[in-house]
C-alpha positions in Angstrom: -5.6 14.1 5.3 -4.2 12.8 2.1 -5.6 12.7 -1.4 -4.9 9.2 -2.7 -4.1 8.7 -6.3 -3.5 5.2 -7.9 -1.8 5.4 -11.3 -1.2 2.3 -13.5 1.4 2.2 -16.2 3.3 4.7 -14.2 6.9 4.1 -15.1 6.9 5.8 -18.5 4.9 8.1 -20.8 1.6 9.6 -19.7 1.3 7.5 -16.5 4.8 8.7 -15.3 3.9 12.3 -16.1 0.6 12.1 -14.2 2.5 10.6 -11.2 5.0 13.5 -11.2 2.3 16.2 -11.6 0.1 14.8 -8.8 3.1 14.3 -6.5 4.4 17.8 -6.9 1.0 19.4 -7.0 0.3 19.2 -3.3 2.0 17.9 -0.1 -1.4 16.3 0.7 -1.2 14.0 -2.3 -0.3 10.4 -1.8 0.6 8.7 -5.1 0.6 4.9 -5.6 2.5 4.0 -8.8 1.7 0.6 -10.3 3.8 -0.8 -13.1 6.0 -3.6 -14.2 9.3 -1.9 -13.4 10.4 1.0 -11.2 12.0 3.9 -13.1 15.2 5.4 -11.9 13.3 8.6 -11.0 10.8 6.7 -9.0 13.5 4.8 -7.1 14.6 8.2 -5.8 11.0 9.2 -5.1 10.4 6.0 -3.1 13.7 6.5 -1.1 13.1 10.1 -0.3 9.4 10.3 0.0 8.1 7.0 1.4 5.4 8.9 3.3 3.9 10.2 0.1 4.9 7.8 -2.7 4.4 4.0 -3.0 5.5 1.7 -5.8 3.7 -1.6 -6.5 5.4 -3.9 -9.0 2.6 -5.6 -11.0 2.4 -7.1 -14.5 -1.3 -7.6 -15.2 -0.4 -10.1 -18.0 1.3 -12.4 -15.5 -1.3 -13.4 -13.1 1.2 -14.8 -10.6 2.3 -11.1 -9.9 -1.2 -10.3 -8.7 -2.0 -11.1 -5.1 
């Protein structure tokens, strides 16, 4: 059973660090990263770990990106 973590603002700074810590902390952690852009490191994580890491592109200022 997975532990689900949803992190916003996750492509830089504190959000990115939290994503990385939670992802590497346990193989039972599933991390959802929500941000305007996907960082280069996260592109690799999505490609290699699609069963434990999901990226959602969302800009909360632009309501058309919210569905």
